[in-house]
N, CA, C and O of each residue as an XYZ file, in Angstrom:
808
protein
N       2.023     -6.055     19.165
C       2.302     -6.494     17.699
C       3.355     -6.055     17.238
O       3.252     -4.896     16.837
N       4.550     -6.609     17.104
C       5.979     -5.520     16.279
C       5.439     -5.344     15.104
O       4.892     -6.223     14.439
N       5.603     -3.955     14.741
C       4.886     -3.581     13.351
C       5.807     -3.964     12.170
O       5.660     -3.373     11.100
N       7.138     -5.317     12.364
C       7.612     -5.544     11.332
C       6.418     -7.406     11.278
O       6.547     -8.428     10.604
N       5.643     -7.089     12.094
C       5.026     -8.699     11.892
C       3.655     -8.204     11.309
O       2.744     -9.028     11.225
N       3.448     -6.879     10.893
C       1.817     -6.731     10.472
C       1.537     -7.410      9.248
O       2.435     -7.896      8.560
N       0.378     -7.460      8.961
C      -0.313     -7.879      7.835
C       0.041     -6.714      6.591
O      -0.403     -5.566      6.579
N       0.798     -7.215      5.736
C       0.770     -6.218      4.201
C      -0.950     -6.092      3.695
O      -1.837     -6.913      3.925
N      -1.029     -5.159      3.158
C      -2.637     -5.466      2.480
C      -1.949     -5.482      0.847
O      -0.998     -4.801      0.462
N      -2.572     -6.256      0.225
C      -2.246     -6.493     -1.080
C      -3.369     -5.314     -1.812
O      -4.340     -4.785     -1.271
N      -2.806     -5.110     -3.349
C      -4.072     -4.110     -4.020
C      -5.518     -4.766     -4.372
O      -6.534     -4.105     -4.586
N      -5.462     -5.632     -4.384
C      -7.095     -6.560     -4.183
C      -7.544     -6.042     -2.936
O      -8.602     -5.416     -2.991
N      -6.995     -6.152     -1.826
C      -7.468     -5.789     -0.753
C      -7.706     -4.335     -0.433
O      -8.634     -3.991      0.299
N      -6.677     -3.290     -1.110
C      -7.155     -1.890     -1.033
C      -8.118     -1.633     -1.682
O      -8.905     -0.789     -1.255
N      -8.354     -2.305     -2.953
C      -9.460     -1.753     -4.104
C     -11.216     -2.091     -3.290
O     -12.253     -1.446     -3.142
N     -10.766     -3.339     -2.972
C     -12.401     -3.711     -2.062
C     -12.530     -2.948     -1.102
O     -13.677     -2.770     -0.694
N     -11.277     -2.170     -0.351
C     -11.787     -1.767      0.944
C     -12.067     -0.025      0.433
O     -12.676      0.787      1.129
N     -11.628      0.190     -0.553
C     -12.070      1.726     -1.379
C     -13.517      1.473     -1.654
O     -14.488      2.174     -1.366
N     -13.474      0.634     -2.104
C     -15.229      0.258     -2.752
C     -16.004      0.368     -1.801
O     -16.584      1.428     -1.566
N     -16.155     -0.745     -1.061
C     -16.984     -1.199      0.150
C     -16.738      0.363      1.091
O     -17.730      1.063      1.297
N     -15.720      0.690      1.477
C     -15.939      2.072      2.297
C     -16.398      3.266      2.031
O     -16.965      4.038      2.803
N     -16.013      3.480      0.360
C     -16.839      4.489     -0.174
C     -18.279      4.331     -0.311
O     -18.981      5.335     -0.194
N     -18.786      3.246     -0.532
C     -20.077      2.899     -0.907
C     -20.935      3.247      0.454
O     -22.064      3.723      0.328
N     -20.313      2.973      1.909
C     -20.772      2.734      3.166
C     -20.787      4.256      3.590
O     -21.713      4.797      4.195
N     -19.815      4.759      3.248
C     -19.562      6.438      3.469
C     -21.057      7.602      2.722
O     -21.781      8.481      3.188
N     -20.913      7.026      1.569
C     -22.076      7.605      0.250
C     -23.269      7.301      1.079
O     -23.836      8.280      1.565
N     -23.767      6.095      1.337
C     -24.921      5.598      2.063
C     -25.450      6.798      3.057
O     -26.510      7.409      2.913
N     -24.539      6.988      4.034
C     -24.440      7.727      5.219
C     -24.744      9.124      4.938
O     -25.420      9.823      5.693
N     -24.197      9.548      3.760
C     -24.593     10.875      3.225
C     -25.565     11.179      2.896
O     -26.179     12.183      3.259
N     -26.049     10.002      1.799
C     -27.420     10.047      1.276
C     -28.064     10.418      2.235
O     -28.690     11.467      2.081
N     -28.158      9.711      3.574
C     -29.272      9.938      4.966
C     -28.849     11.358      5.277
O     -29.756     12.173      5.449
N     -27.640     11.747      5.368
C     -27.671     13.118      5.826
C     -28.275     14.244      4.770
O     -29.125     15.094      5.034
N     -27.758     14.071      3.788
C     -28.403     14.728      2.657
C     -30.198     15.232      2.580
O     -30.834     16.286      2.558
N     -30.461     13.849      2.560
C     -32.049     13.810      2.458
C     -32.602     14.325      3.442
O     -33.827     14.415      3.355
N     -32.006     14.796      4.596
C     -33.049     14.893      5.970
C     -32.580     16.586      5.884
O     -33.102     17.453      6.584
N     -31.552     16.826      4.933
C     -31.248     18.648      5.367
C     -30.389     18.753      6.459
O     -30.360     19.683      7.265
N     -29.704     17.775      6.448
C     -28.704     17.594      7.886
C     -27.228     18.377      7.229
O     -26.957     18.708      6.075
N     -26.555     18.480      8.337
C     -25.339     18.618      8.122
C     -24.008     17.874      8.696
O     -24.410     17.045      9.512
N     -23.051     17.845      8.635
C     -21.712     17.052      9.188
C     -20.706     17.638      9.037
O     -20.548     18.613      8.302
N     -19.721     16.993      9.870
C     -18.465     18.021     10.221
C     -17.461     17.983      8.847
O     -17.942     17.585      7.787
N     -16.140     18.388      8.917
C     -15.602     18.525      8.304
C     -15.506     19.220      7.167
O     -16.186     20.243      7.246
N     -14.785     19.073      5.827
C     -14.867     19.715      4.112
C     -16.178     18.868      3.911
O     -16.916     19.415      3.092
N     -16.553     17.997      4.286
C     -18.001     17.304      3.638
C     -19.151     18.232      4.852
O     -20.266     17.718      4.770
N     -19.141     18.826      5.377
C     -19.586     19.722      5.840
C     -20.029     21.239      5.292
O     -21.060     21.909      5.242
N     -18.506     21.386      4.880
C     -18.654     22.485      4.005
C     -19.232     22.551      3.046
O     -20.031     23.464      2.841
N     -18.954     21.467      2.071
C     -19.870     21.127      0.843
C     -21.229     20.833      1.344
O     -21.870     21.401      0.459
N     -21.966     20.426      2.008
C     -23.203     20.490      2.340
C     -23.590     21.936      2.504
O     -24.635     22.272      1.947
N     -22.734     23.095      3.360
C     -22.956     24.240      3.300
C     -23.022     24.986      2.074
O     -23.928     25.818      2.033
N     -22.329     24.896      1.135
C     -22.255     25.000     -0.166
C     -23.655     24.712     -0.599
O     -24.616     25.438     -0.851
N     -23.492     23.623     -0.603
C     -24.473     22.753     -1.466
C     -26.299     23.719     -1.326
O     -27.159     24.120     -2.110
N     -26.088     23.695      0.039
C     -27.507     24.065      0.225
C     -27.533     25.724      0.245
O     -28.583     26.364      0.190
N     -26.192     26.331      0.333
C     -26.834     27.891      0.118
C     -26.578     28.159     -1.303
O     -26.712     29.335     -1.640
N     -26.228     27.292     -2.230
C     -25.992     27.825     -3.671
C     -26.513     26.794     -4.453
O     -26.285     26.848     -5.661
N     -27.184     25.837     -3.995
C     -27.672     24.669     -5.127
C     -26.492     23.688     -6.206
O     -26.690     22.708     -6.925
N     -25.285     24.467     -5.908
C     -24.287     23.729     -6.423
C     -24.435     22.256     -6.173
O     -25.044     21.817     -5.198
N     -23.777     21.399     -7.211
C     -23.761     19.919     -6.874
C     -22.950     19.702     -5.886
O     -21.972     20.372     -5.553
N     -23.480     18.500     -5.295
C     -22.879     18.147     -3.829
C     -21.377     17.193     -4.248
O     -20.227     17.295     -3.822
N     -21.895     16.412     -5.098
C     -20.481     16.006     -5.165
C     -19.472     15.995     -5.892
O     -18.654     15.083     -6.009
N     -19.490     17.125     -6.470
C     -18.737     17.844     -7.379
C     -17.992     19.264     -5.960
O     -16.809     19.469     -5.690
N     -18.856     19.742     -5.549
C     -18.058     20.544     -4.532
C     -17.570     19.785     -3.711
O     -16.528     20.264     -3.264
N     -17.818     18.819     -3.288
C     -17.060     17.905     -2.206
C     -15.782     17.504     -2.670
O     -14.792     17.618     -1.947
N     -15.701     16.875     -4.238
C     -14.389     16.666     -4.955
C     -13.416     18.127     -4.849
O     -12.250     18.037     -4.465
N     -13.881     19.153     -5.140
C     -13.398     20.293     -5.417
C     -12.433     21.049     -4.382
O     -11.267     21.441     -4.434
N     -13.530     21.078     -3.344
C     -13.105     21.603     -1.853
C     -11.793     20.977     -1.119
O     -11.020     21.646     -0.432
N     -11.651     19.367     -1.419
C     -10.516     18.535     -1.155
C      -9.211     19.049     -1.902
O      -8.029     18.808     -1.660
N      -9.710     19.714     -2.739
C      -8.037     19.734     -3.721
C      -7.223     20.192     -2.751
O      -6.301     19.407     -2.526
N      -7.215     21.438     -1.910
C      -5.459     21.812     -1.198
C      -5.314     20.813     -0.533
O      -4.132     20.475     -0.470
N      -6.066     20.116      0.053
C      -5.651     19.368      0.863
C      -4.543     17.986      0.985
O      -3.906     17.462      1.899
N      -4.731     17.741     -0.530
C      -4.057     16.853     -1.277
C      -2.577     16.852     -1.322
O      -1.797     15.968     -1.677
N      -2.338     18.269     -0.797
C      -0.692     18.778     -0.628
C      -0.333     18.570      0.251
O       0.863     18.333      0.424
N      -1.126     18.569      1.099
C      -0.553     18.263      2.600
C      -0.254     16.728      2.749
O       0.769     16.300      3.283
N      -1.157     16.018      2.271
C      -1.250     14.477      2.058
C       0.133     13.755      1.226
O       0.609     12.629      1.369
N       0.529     14.812      0.369
C       1.460     14.127     -0.679
C       2.812     14.643      0.225
O       3.843     13.971      0.203
N       2.721     15.785      0.948
C       4.230     16.280      1.531
C       4.348     15.070      2.876
O       5.375     14.432      3.106
N       3.015     14.940      3.689
C       3.302     14.289      4.720
C       3.074     12.870      4.456
O       3.759     11.968      4.938
N       2.067     12.708      3.657
C       1.844     10.904      3.872
C       1.989     10.285      2.511
O       1.170      9.435      2.162
N       2.708     10.552      1.928
C       3.129     10.062      0.433
C       2.050      9.774     -0.582
O       0.881     10.137     -0.452
N       2.560      9.057     -1.658
C       1.970      9.014     -2.744
C       0.913      8.024     -2.794
O      -0.179      8.275     -3.303
N       1.315      6.495     -2.089
C       0.549      5.910     -1.775
C      -1.257      6.143     -1.125
O      -2.282      5.731     -1.668
N      -1.168      6.714     -0.180
C      -1.820      7.266      0.765
C      -2.953      8.141     -0.397
O      -4.098      7.789     -0.680
N      -2.307      9.186     -0.847
C      -2.853     10.489     -1.316
C      -3.543      9.994     -2.536
O      -4.751     10.198     -2.660
N      -2.708      9.208     -3.662
C      -3.690      8.607     -4.560
C      -5.090      7.778     -4.047
O      -6.215      7.886     -4.535
N      -4.763      7.112     -3.168
C      -6.224      5.981     -2.427
C      -6.969      7.141     -2.055
O      -8.161      6.978     -2.318
N      -6.678      8.420     -1.466
C      -7.708      9.441     -0.832
C      -8.494      9.863     -2.283
O      -9.670      9.723     -2.619
N      -7.266     10.468     -3.025
C      -8.043     10.914     -4.009
C      -9.218     10.020     -4.895
O     -10.245     10.454     -5.418
N      -8.710      8.669     -4.873
C      -9.894      7.327     -5.303
C     -10.882      8.011     -4.636
O     -11.527      8.982     -5.034
N     -10.948      7.419     -3.578
C     -11.862      7.250     -2.172
C     -12.941      8.946     -2.330
O     -14.129      8.944     -2.006
N     -12.433      9.859     -2.711
C     -13.309     11.238     -2.322
C     -13.548     11.261     -3.822
O     -14.502     12.029     -3.949
N     -13.155     10.787     -5.141
C     -14.089     10.597     -6.358
C     -15.334      9.416     -6.062
O     -16.516      9.688     -6.274
N     -15.038      8.530     -5.719
C     -15.875      7.378     -5.516
C     -16.805      7.781     -4.731
O     -17.935      7.345     -4.952
N     -16.630      8.589     -3.756
C     -17.517      8.892     -2.772
C     -18.478     10.311     -3.441
O     -19.632     10.386     -3.018
N     -18.190     10.993     -4.075
C     -18.550     12.103     -4.685
C     -19.579     11.533     -5.939
O     -20.763     11.854     -6.041
N     -19.107     10.943     -6.533
C     -20.146      9.865     -7.429
C     -20.827      8.862     -7.044
O     -21.527      8.408     -7.949
N     -20.899      8.396     -6.193
C     -21.569      7.645     -5.354
C     -22.823      8.704     -4.801
O     -23.935      8.496     -5.286
N     -22.722      9.518     -4.082
C     -23.561     10.569     -3.144
C     -24.516     10.734     -4.367
O     -25.702     10.409     -4.305
N     -24.005     11.192     -5.341
C     -24.988     11.440     -6.563
C     -25.737     10.668     -7.153
O     -26.932     10.927     -7.296
N     -25.167      9.558     -7.614
C     -25.838      8.648     -7.957
C     -26.682      7.170     -7.189
O     -27.414      6.292     -7.646
N     -26.248      7.404     -6.124
C     -27.037      6.359     -5.396
C     -28.879      7.099     -5.118
O     -29.847      6.352     -4.977
N     -28.951      8.125     -5.103
C     -30.572      8.738     -5.482
C     -31.691      7.756     -6.654
O     -32.863      7.405     -6.515
N     -30.821      7.569     -7.658
C     -31.325      7.075     -8.509
C     -31.460      5.369     -8.492
O     -31.965      4.606     -9.316
N     -30.842      5.135     -7.297
C     -31.386      3.597     -7.399
C     -31.779      3.188     -5.808
O     -31.942      2.006     -5.507
N     -31.920      4.315     -4.782
C     -32.672      4.348     -3.287
C     -33.521      5.340     -3.409
O     -33.047      6.468     -3.269
N     -34.917      5.217     -3.683
C     -35.735      6.245     -3.162
C     -36.320      6.482     -1.855
O     -37.413      6.020     -1.528
N     -35.453      7.337     -0.968
C     -35.724      7.698      0.260
C     -36.758      9.097      0.145
O     -36.414     10.265     -0.031
N     -38.331      8.454      0.335
C     -38.951      9.581      0.113
C     -39.342     10.444      1.344
O     -39.913     11.530      1.240
N     -38.943      9.799      2.656
C     -39.445     10.356      3.817
C     -37.996      9.578      4.840
O     -37.406      8.541      4.535
N     -37.736     10.405      5.993
C     -36.695      9.919      6.728
C     -36.810     10.457      8.278
O     -36.185     11.517      8.252
N     -37.060     10.354      8.961
C     -36.939     10.930     10.371
C     -35.531     11.690     10.703
O     -34.539     10.966     10.613
N     -35.331     12.914     11.037
C     -34.303     13.521     11.737
C     -33.228     12.844     12.469
O     -32.068     12.693     12.086
N     -33.644     12.539     13.335
C     -32.835     11.841     14.367
C     -32.325     10.356     14.048
O     -31.243      9.919     14.441
N     -33.400      9.528     13.161
C     -32.528      8.210     12.562
C     -31.493      8.456     11.392
O     -30.555      7.728     11.067
N     -31.954      9.854     10.748
C     -30.667     10.003      9.352
C     -29.538     10.529     10.335
O     -28.385     10.227     10.028
N     -29.720     11.203     11.360
C     -28.275     11.581     12.067
C     -27.500     10.702     12.766
O     -26.270     10.751     12.766
N     -28.234      9.804     13.436
C     -27.694      8.401     13.860
C     -27.414      7.299     12.768
O     -26.323      6.747     12.630
N     -28.489      7.060     12.040
C     -27.943      5.964     11.429
C     -26.616      6.498     10.135
O     -25.678      5.751      9.857
N     -26.800      7.872      9.496
C     -25.905      8.179      8.600
C     -24.383      8.294      9.347
O     -23.351      7.841      8.854
N     -24.467      8.919     10.498
C     -23.263      8.851     11.432
C     -22.397      7.501     11.773
O     -21.183      7.363     11.629
N     -23.048      6.841     12.110
C     -22.727      5.389     12.060
C     -22.163      4.706     10.848
O     -21.071      4.148     10.740
N     -23.211      4.870      9.866
C     -22.301      4.512      8.517
C     -21.003      5.107      7.985
O     -19.977      4.557      7.583
N     -21.359      6.453      8.103
C     -20.022      7.179      7.549
C     -18.761      6.566      8.985
O     -17.676      6.117      8.614
N     -18.951      6.603      9.887
C     -17.744      6.198     11.062
C     -17.407      4.867     10.440
O     -16.190      4.857     10.256
N     -18.074      3.501      9.951
C     -17.815      2.480      9.710
C     -16.856      2.636      8.045
O     -15.821      2.156      7.581
N     -17.685      3.376      7.687
C     -17.143      3.519      6.495
C     -15.362      4.258      6.227
O     -14.500      4.096      5.363
N     -15.470      5.101      7.495
C     -14.378      5.713      7.298
C     -13.104      4.847      8.087
O     -11.948      4.938      7.675
N     -13.446      4.065      9.181
C     -12.791      3.031      9.774
C     -11.969      2.141      8.279
O     -10.756      2.027      8.098
N     -12.861      1.724      7.568
C     -12.254      0.845      6.650
C     -11.391      1.224      5.750
O     -10.610      0.430      5.226
N     -11.446      2.763      5.408
C     -10.980      3.317      4.402
C      -9.243      3.669      5.444
O      -8.140      3.353      4.997
N      -9.422      4.228      6.561
C      -8.528      4.441      7.568
C      -7.394      3.079      7.508
O      -6.230      3.392      7.261
N      -7.706      1.557      7.728
C      -7.229      1.010      7.706
C      -6.556      0.309      6.815
O      -5.967     -0.759      6.979
N      -6.696      1.130      5.602
C      -5.947      0.593      4.279
C      -5.451      1.872      3.656
O      -5.257      2.164      2.476
N      -5.275      2.664      4.947
C      -4.385      3.903      4.366
C      -4.841      4.787      3.481
O      -4.019      5.326      2.739
N      -6.489      5.178      3.358
C      -7.358      6.207      2.684
C      -7.928      6.808      3.638
O      -8.186      6.347      4.750
N      -8.181      8.051      3.157
C      -9.377      8.624      3.528
C     -10.432      9.215      3.124
O     -10.919      8.847      2.055
N     -10.947     10.102      3.752
C     -12.350     11.026      2.805
C     -11.854     12.468      2.688
O     -12.600     13.446      2.724
N     -10.066     12.525      2.494
C      -9.727     14.063      2.444
C      -9.986     14.914      3.415
O     -10.276     14.452      4.518
N      -9.929     16.573      3.183
C      -9.962     17.120      3.698
C      -9.134     17.017      5.272
O      -7.918     16.840      5.333
N     -10.136     17.178      6.670
C      -9.835     17.297      7.256
C      -9.431     15.670      7.957
O      -8.687     15.568      8.932
N      -9.865     14.852      7.483
C      -9.214     13.596      7.538
C      -7.902     13.424      7.738
O      -7.396     12.909      8.735
N      -7.108     14.032      6.399
C      -6.116     13.716      5.908
C      -4.975     14.718      7.348
O      -3.789     14.522      7.614
N      -5.907     15.693      7.956
C      -5.295     16.568      8.849
C      -4.921     15.727     10.137
O      -3.827     15.709     10.702
N      -6.410     14.829     10.579
C      -6.092     14.563     11.812
C      -5.230     12.967     11.908
O      -4.598     12.524     12.867
N      -5.467     12.345     10.583
C      -4.314     11.158     10.494
C      -3.099     11.459     10.483
O      -2.365     10.533     10.826
N      -2.459     12.679     10.144
C      -1.408     12.929     10.052
C      -1.187     13.519     11.513
O      -0.158     13.203     12.110
N      -2.227     14.466     12.184
C      -1.652     14.576     13.696
C      -1.626     13.368     14.742
O      -0.906     13.523     15.729
N      -2.356     12.166     14.612
C      -2.448     10.923     15.258
C      -1.327     10.240     14.778
O      -0.857      9.433     15.580
N      -0.626     10.359     13.430
C       0.940      9.716     12.974
C       2.067     10.358     14.022
O       2.843      9.713     14.727
N       1.964     11.535     13.947
C       3.360     12.485     14.071
C       2.894     13.017     15.795
O       3.828     13.607     16.338
N       1.819     12.906     16.538
C       1.784     13.533     17.576
C       0.966     12.395     18.683
O       0.628     12.578     19.852
N       0.828     11.316     17.906
C      -0.520     10.146     18.676
C      -1.552     10.844     19.220
O      -2.269     10.384     20.109
N      -1.697     12.126     18.656
C      -3.540     12.746     18.927
C      -4.453     11.597     18.448
O      -4.184     10.855     17.503
N      -5.635     11.534     19.259
C      -6.675     10.464     18.857
C      -7.256     11.433     17.550
O      -7.454     12.648     17.563
N      -7.433     10.580     16.560
C      -8.145     11.047     15.048
C      -9.485     11.203     15.529
O      -9.959     12.273     15.147
N     -10.369     10.433     16.322
C     -11.240     11.017     16.337
C     -12.034     12.061     17.332
O     -13.114     12.602     17.096
N     -11.159     12.211     18.584
C     -11.583     13.783     19.224
C     -10.905     15.158     18.231
O     -11.481     16.245     18.193
N      -9.881     14.937     17.628
C      -9.503     16.278     16.524
C     -10.574     16.102     15.551
O     -10.922     17.132     14.974
N     -11.114     15.122     15.273
C     -11.724     15.205     14.022
C     -13.202     15.803     14.906
O     -13.920     16.424     14.123
N     -13.676     15.752     16.078
C     -14.319     16.030     16.868
C     -14.165     17.947     17.212
O     -15.124     18.718     17.179
N     -13.286     18.188     17.401
C     -13.124     19.548     17.717
C     -13.386     20.195     16.412
O     -14.218     21.091     16.552
N     -12.985     20.065     15.220
C     -12.934     20.349     13.897
C     -14.419     20.511     13.663
O     -14.987     21.586     13.469
N     -14.942     19.394     13.702
C     -16.439     19.259     13.450
C     -17.125     20.098     14.173
O     -17.814     20.791     13.424
N     -17.237     20.310     15.030
C     -18.053     21.253     15.880
C     -17.692     22.436     15.850
O     -18.197     22.970     16.838
N     -17.003     23.286     15.188
C     -16.248     24.231     14.766
C     -17.200     24.360     13.136
O     -17.767     25.435     12.943
N     -17.296     23.532     12.319
C     -17.897     23.745     11.034
C     -19.766     24.091     11.698
O     -20.406     25.132     11.551
N     -20.194     22.846     12.389
C     -21.341     23.309     12.698
C     -21.659     24.315     13.642
O     -22.820     24.356     14.046
N     -20.826     25.141     14.068
C     -21.214     26.194     14.912
C     -21.403     27.328     13.926
O     -22.213     28.226     14.158
N     -20.647     27.293     12.804
C     -20.886     27.905     11.407
C     -22.086     28.063     11.030
O     -22.639     29.109     10.692
N     -22.643     26.651     11.107
C     -24.087     26.664     10.683
C     -25.482     27.029     11.004
O     -26.561     26.843     10.442
N     -25.016     27.741     12.339
C     -26.003     28.447     13.357
C     -26.852     29.001     12.086
O     -27.806     28.312     11.722
N     -26.557     30.220     11.380
C     -27.541     30.636     10.641
C     -28.131     30.124      9.772
O     -29.041     30.845      9.364
N     -28.044     29.147      9.249
C     -28.295     27.780      8.035
C     -29.623     27.026      8.513
O     -30.749     27.003      8.017
N     -29.044     26.366      9.755
C     -30.245     25.364      9.896
C     -31.232     25.899     11.127
O     -30.936     26.613     12.085
N     -32.265     25.417     10.833
C     -33.290     25.461     12.277
C     -32.511     24.550     13.660
O     -31.519     23.825     13.732
N     -33.366     24.948     14.485
C     -32.758     24.557     15.796
C     -32.505     23.112     15.771
O     -31.362     22.654     15.752
N     -33.554     22.401     15.772
C     -33.841     20.669     15.216
C     -32.800     20.131     14.329
O     -32.148     19.115     14.573
N     -32.685     20.850     13.316
C     -31.825     20.345     12.262
C     -30.280     20.627     12.574
O     -29.371     19.958     12.083
N     -30.119     21.559     13.335
C     -28.730     21.588     14.192
C     -28.516     21.013     15.260
O     -27.349     21.085     15.646
N     -29.497     20.242     16.141
C     -29.205     19.327     16.930
C     -29.318     18.262     16.819
O     -29.065     17.577     17.810
N     -29.807     17.509     15.408
C     -29.894     16.385     14.840
C     -28.341     16.325     14.432
O     -27.569     15.517     14.950
N     -28.013     17.122     13.596
C     -26.617     17.656     12.508
C     -25.483     17.149     14.134
O     -24.732     16.188     13.970
N     -25.484     17.746     15.318
C     -24.580     17.585     16.098
C     -24.727     16.363     16.561
O     -23.669     15.753     16.715
N     -25.806     15.747     16.864
C     -25.926     14.218     17.103
C     -25.465     13.047     16.066
O     -25.330     11.862     16.369
N     -25.272     13.566     14.904
C     -24.799     12.810     13.965
C     -23.383     13.109     13.914
O     -22.617     12.165     13.725
N     -22.859     14.427     14.071
C     -21.277     14.480     14.005
C     -20.563     13.835     15.291
O     -19.422     13.377     15.228
N     -21.498     13.840     16.712
C     -20.897     13.100     17.784
C     -20.794     11.578     17.523
O     -19.799     10.927     17.842
N     -21.824     11.081     16.956
C     -21.802      9.364     16.687
C     -20.755      8.977     15.787
O     -20.101      7.939     15.881
N     -20.610     10.006     14.767
C     -19.486      9.623     13.879
C     -18.217      9.408     14.393
O     -17.419      8.484     14.233
N     -18.163     10.836     15.297
C     -16.638     10.729     15.843
C     -16.783      9.696     17.236
O     -15.727      9.399     17.795
N     -17.730      9.297     17.645
C     -17.467      8.488     19.023
C     -17.066      7.050     18.235
O     -16.310      6.213     18.728
N     -17.661      6.934     17.026
C     -17.051      5.489     16.379
C     -15.568      5.292     16.326
O     -14.758      4.452     16.720
N     -15.557      6.627     15.555
C     -13.767      6.520     15.007
C     -13.058      6.703     16.674
O     -12.142      5.969     17.045
N     -13.488      7.489     17.315
C     -12.281      7.421     18.943
C     -12.440      6.159     19.379
O     -11.382      5.656     19.755
N     -13.592      5.321     19.481
C     -13.533      4.219     20.182
C     -13.046      2.672     18.888
O     -13.000      1.467     19.131
N     -12.902      3.055     18.218
C     -12.097      1.828     17.315
C     -10.971      2.358     16.464
O     -10.414      1.575     15.695
N     -10.596      3.578     16.529
C      -9.273      4.159     15.465
C      -8.322      4.284     16.419
O      -8.281      5.471     16.746
N      -7.467      3.584     17.080
C      -6.354      3.822     18.142
C      -5.377      3.360     17.539
O      -5.559      2.448     16.732
N      -4.016      3.905     17.793
C      -2.953      3.085     17.349
C      -2.520      2.060     18.272
O      -2.389      2.078     19.496
N      -2.299      1.016     17.263
C      -1.820     -0.168     17.552
C      -2.820     -1.233     17.724
O      -2.509     -2.400     17.964
N      -4.332     -0.704     17.565
C      -5.356     -1.672     17.761
C      -5.594     -2.714     16.686
O      -6.061     -3.844     16.831
N      -5.168     -2.098     15.547
C      -5.317     -2.521     14.286
C      -3.923     -2.646     13.226
O      -3.655     -1.715     12.466
N      -3.097     -3.886     13.275
C      -1.748     -3.713     12.731
C      -1.641     -4.382     11.300
O      -1.438     -5.568     11.040
N      -1.826     -3.338     10.456
C      -2.018     -3.451      8.813
C      -1.767     -2.589      8.035
O      -2.075     -1.405      8.167
N      -1.133     -3.115      7.059
C      -0.752     -1.272      6.047
C      -0.693     -2.103      4.885
O      -0.472     -1.605      3.781
């Protein structure tokens, strides 16, 4: 399809996408957090800080993304940046608020990894297709895909593996294995579904 024929999302489309995508990602993060697992990217860094210090995860997630907004503003523009700031804020708030309405007293490690990874991947796809992201490395991988054609899922996978490797001293063997599985599921979902030209809308 010619880019000139692409369907332009209106503001209502973008609003519902940010709300829906943020909620789906946040539910996936609740699974991950409840099981004591990690994921990749700046979200993984936020988990590491949360587990190590006890600082509020949502607040850490929002603050750790602040430097990446400069890259977003410079390379992706105001529209993408503002949507991403709104998304990260929404996910941060939802991740901390959902436990008040969803009580998960027990969850299997590997179910949390697979389910959390799938939910986060689907939520990110919704956000990507409305030119928003989860910030952090998401901004970087989307820029690299737009600029060089590098597949977002594959680049994200490399970065995520780096973060998970740094968690070797924090997680037990089984927690690390489950965390790696969740990251692979998430990035496989992105790699299969988020390809240039597969979805033409903006």
